[in-house]
C-alpha positions, -999 to +999 in steps of 0.1 A: +499+153-786+496+138-821+464+119-811+449+149-795+455+170-827+441+143-849+410+141-827+405+178-829+408+178-867+384+149-870+358+167-849+363+201-866+361+186-901+329+167-892+314+200-878+323+218-910+313+192-936+282+176-919+269+205-898+279+235-919+299+253-893+326+278-903+362+265-897+370+289-868+340+281-847+344+244-855+380+243-843+371+262-811+343+237-803+365+207-813+392+218-788+366+221-760+354+185-768+389+171-771+400+186-738+368+173-721+375+138-734+411+141-721+399+151-686+372+124-686+399+098-694+415+107-660+384+107-638+350+123-632+344+157-647+315+181-644+302+196-677+271+209-693+255+204-727+223+213-745+199+184-749+180+178-782+149+193-766+168+226-760+171+220-722+205+226-706+218+195-688+246+194-662+263+161-658+293+145-641+309+117-661+340+097-670+353+074-697+380+059-674+373+022-672+388+020-637+359+041-623+332+020-639+324-017-638+320-024-675+338-045-701+338-029-735+324-050-763+342-031-791+336-036-828+316-004-832+324+024-857+331+057-839+314+089-848+337+119-840+306+141-832+292+116-806+307+120-771+299+090-749+304+091-711+294+072-680+270+093-660+279+092-623+245+103-611+224+079-632+249+051-632+245+044-670+262+053-702+249+084-720+262+105-749+257+140-764+266+156-797+299+175-798+282+206-812+259+208-781+287+210-755+282+243-735+310+267-729 
């Protein structure tokens, strides 16, 4: 639970300080993102987000290494607002911005 709360606070603070969101909305969005990441760690999950072009994209993805044939290289700084996932339909890694996750 401590890691989940820490993740939520990191995402919410990034939304407040870098994107200018108010605290209430930032924490609501941060909880959605954290719960999605938690579900993706268990298996494939369907979700939707708004692409940079404004188009709504539905995806099915995971971050569970047992579902994908990939060895992580590591050594990369993590941005709390970037949500990476393995796209089941495309068979490649993709990502979206936390603030673009649809309800």
